[in-house]
C-alpha positions as CSV (number, residue, x, y, z in Angstrom):
1,M,30.8,-3.7,-11.4
2,T,27.6,-2.4,-13.1
3,G,26.5,-5.6,-13.4
4,N,26.7,-6.7,-10.2
5,S,25.5,-3.7,-8.7
6,S,22.2,-3.6,-11.4
7,R,21.5,-7.6,-10.4
8,V,21.6,-6.8,-6.8
9,I,19.1,-3.3,-6.9
10,L,17.0,-5.7,-9.6
11,A,16.4,-8.6,-6.8
12,I,15.9,-6.4,-3.9
13,M,13.0,-4.7,-6.5
14,S,12.2,-8.1,-7.1
15,S,11.9,-9.2,-3.1
16,S,9.6,-5.9,-2.0
17,Q,7.3,-6.6,-4.8
18,S,6.6,-10.3,-3.8
19,V,6.0,-8.6,-0.4
20,L,4.0,-6.7,-1.0
21,R,1.9,-8.8,-3.7
22,K,-1.9,-9.1,-3.8
23,S,-3.4,-12.3,-3.7
24,K,-5.4,-14.0,-6.9
25,L,-8.1,-15.3,-4.7
26,T,-11.2,-13.1,-6.1
27,F,-13.2,-10.6,-4.0
28,P,-16.4,-13.1,-4.0
29,S,-14.1,-15.4,-2.3
30,R,-12.6,-12.9,0.3
31,L,-16.3,-11.8,0.6
32,V,-17.2,-15.1,2.1
33,L,-14.8,-15.8,4.1
34,A,-14.9,-12.3,5.4
35,G,-19.0,-13.1,6.0
36,V,-18.3,-16.2,7.6
37,I,-15.6,-14.4,10.6
38,A,-18.6,-11.7,11.0
39,T,-21.5,-14.0,11.1
40,V,-19.8,-15.8,13.9
41,Y,-18.8,-13.4,15.8
42,I,-22.1,-11.5,15.8
43,L,-23.7,-14.8,17.5
44,A,-20.8,-14.9,19.8
45,C,-22.2,-11.1,20.8
46,C,-25.7,-12.8,20.7
47,C,-24.8,-15.2,23.3
48,P,-24.0,-15.5,26.7
49,A,-20.2,-15.2,27.3
50,V,-18.7,-15.0,30.9
51,R,-20.3,-15.1,33.8
52,L,-19.1,-14.0,37.6
53,D,-20.0,-15.6,40.8
54,H,-19.7,-12.6,43.3
55,Y,-18.1,-13.5,47.4
56,Y,-17.6,-11.3,50.0
57,P,-15.6,-11.7,52.9
58,G,-16.9,-14.8,55.2
59,S,-18.9,-16.3,52.5
60,N,-17.9,-19.4,50.7
61,T,-21.1,-19.0,48.5
62,P,-21.8,-16.7,46.2
63,Q,-24.1,-13.9,47.0
64,S,-24.8,-12.8,43.5
65,S,-24.3,-13.9,40.5
66,E,-24.4,-12.0,36.9
67,T,-24.1,-13.5,33.3
68,W,-22.9,-11.2,30.2
69,F,-23.7,-11.5,26.7
70,G,-20.9,-10.9,24.1
71,W,-21.8,-7.6,23.5
72,T,-21.4,-6.7,26.9
73,A,-18.6,-8.7,27.3
74,L,-17.5,-6.2,23.8
75,F,-18.4,-3.3,25.9
76,L,-17.2,-3.9,29.0
77,G,-14.2,-6.5,28.3
78,W,-11.4,-3.5,28.6
79,L,-11.4,-3.4,32.2
80,G,-9.8,-7.2,32.4
81,I,-6.7,-4.5,31.1
82,F,-6.5,-3.7,34.8
83,V,-6.1,-7.4,36.0
84,G,-3.4,-8.2,33.7
85,S,-5.6,-9.6,30.8
86,V,-5.2,-8.0,27.4
87,A,-7.7,-10.4,25.3
88,W,-10.3,-7.3,24.6
89,L,-7.5,-6.4,21.9
90,A,-8.1,-9.0,19.4
91,N,-11.2,-7.3,18.7
92,F,-9.3,-4.9,17.1
93,V,-6.7,-6.8,15.8
94,L,-9.6,-9.0,14.7
95,G,-11.1,-6.4,12.6
96,L,-7.8,-5.2,11.1
97,T,-7.7,-8.9,10.0
98,V,-11.0,-8.6,7.6
99,V,-10.3,-5.5,6.2
100,F,-6.6,-6.7,5.2
101,L,-8.4,-10.1,4.1
102,L,-10.9,-8.1,1.6
103,S,-8.3,-6.0,0.3
104,G,-6.4,-9.5,-0.7
105,L,-3.3,-8.5,1.8
106,R,-1.2,-11.6,2.1
107,W,1.2,-10.4,5.0
108,A,-0.8,-8.5,6.9
109,S,-3.9,-10.6,6.9
110,L,-1.4,-13.7,8.6
111,I,0.1,-11.4,10.9
112,C,-2.6,-9.8,12.5
113,S,-4.8,-13.0,12.3
114,T,-1.7,-14.5,14.3
115,L,-1.5,-11.7,16.9
116,A,-5.0,-12.1,17.2
117,L,-5.7,-15.5,18.0
118,L,-2.5,-14.8,20.5
119,L,-4.0,-11.7,22.4
120,S,-7.5,-13.9,22.7
121,L,-5.3,-16.8,24.5
122,D,-4.9,-14.1,27.4
123,F,-8.3,-14.9,28.3
124,F,-7.8,-17.7,30.6
125,P,-5.4,-16.1,33.3
126,L,-8.9,-14.2,34.2
127,F,-9.5,-17.6,36.2
128,S,-7.0,-17.1,38.4
129,A,-7.3,-13.5,38.6
130,K,-8.4,-11.0,41.4
131,I,-11.7,-9.4,40.0
132,P,-13.2,-6.8,42.2
133,A,-17.3,-6.9,42.8
134,D,-17.7,-3.8,43.8
135,E,-16.2,0.1,43.7
136,G,-15.1,-0.7,47.3
137,G,-12.6,-3.6,46.3
138,V,-14.8,-5.4,49.5
139,G,-16.3,-8.4,47.1
140,Q,-14.4,-10.3,44.5
141,A,-15.8,-12.0,41.4
142,V,-14.7,-15.5,40.0
143,L,-15.0,-16.0,36.4
144,Q,-16.8,-19.2,35.8
145,P,-16.5,-21.4,32.8
146,P,-16.7,-19.9,29.5
147,E,-20.5,-19.7,28.2
148,I,-21.2,-20.3,24.4
149,G,-20.4,-16.8,23.6
150,V,-16.7,-17.3,24.4
151,W,-16.2,-20.4,22.5
152,L,-17.8,-18.9,19.5
153,W,-15.9,-15.5,19.9
154,F,-12.9,-17.9,19.6
155,A,-14.0,-20.0,16.5
156,S,-14.7,-16.3,14.7
157,I,-10.9,-15.8,15.0
158,A,-10.0,-19.5,14.7
159,A,-12.0,-18.8,11.4
160,A,-9.8,-15.4,10.7
161,F,-6.6,-17.6,11.0
162,I,-7.8,-20.2,8.7
163,A,-9.0,-17.8,6.4
164,A,-5.2,-15.9,6.1
165,W,-3.8,-19.2,5.3
166,V,-6.5,-19.6,2.4
167,L,-5.5,-16.0,1.2
168,F,-1.8,-17.0,1.8
169,L,-1.5,-20.2,0.2
170,A,-3.8,-18.8,-3.0
171,P,-1.7,-17.9,-5.9
172,R,0.3,-14.2,-6.2
173,V,-0.6,-11.6,-8.4
174,G,2.5,-11.3,-10.7
175,V,4.4,-14.7,-10.2
176,Q,4.8,-14.6,-13.6
177,G,7.3,-11.3,-13.1
178,V,10.1,-13.2,-11.9
179,Q,11.4,-14.2,-15.6
180,G,10.3,-10.7,-16.5
181,V,12.8,-9.3,-13.7
182,Q,15.4,-11.9,-15.0
183,G,14.9,-10.9,-18.3
184,V,15.5,-6.7,-17.2
185,Q,18.6,-8.5,-15.8
186,G,19.7,-9.7,-18.9
187,V,19.1,-6.6,-20.7
188,G,21.0,-4.9,-17.8
189,E,24.0,-7.2,-18.7
190,R,23.8,-6.7,-22.5
191,E,23.9,-3.0,-21.9
192,S,26.8,-3.1,-19.7
193,Q,28.5,-5.1,-21.8
194,Q,28.2,-2.8,-24.5
195,R,29.7,0.2,-22.3
196,V,32.7,-1.3,-21.8
197,D,33.5,-2.7,-25.4
198,P,36.0,-0.8,-26.7
199,P,35.4,1.9,-29.5
200,P,35.9,0.3,-33.1
201,Q,39.0,1.2,-34.7
202,P,39.3,3.6,-37.4
């Protein structure tokens, strides 16, 4: 019983350590991946992102139009939450992905990058949402096809997702430690056997 319980405990410790293991991907390599993500993201902020046409009752043609650059969408995109879109939250999760990527945390990077990708896809329902064009809600803004800034934003999130997989598939620190765990198990078994052996007869 003692040997079995020790093997179970060691197996649990081994599995928990495997989840927390960092990747062997060097920090300069991780820095390059993070730099690519950041570069594409900054380009997205500097390019036209979304265009809104404003319509008012009784008019079938837009009376005004405005174009948001990426940085404007970044600061005002949270308003999309009021019309049922949570795509803007992908920016925060993307930032966490970069932090975990630089730290070499495999699972955290992969989970956050996947979540950022899923959140970003909630951008497309905005095309059918009723967006108020003014404070009184009289007019309605219609989102036009995405500009280059939106596609670069998607590209930065896709780059983070690919980088997370590169980190995840890279060799891991402590993989050779499995043999060491088995050796510890063997030691535990031998010690348990020694404890249960009968004492020598006088």
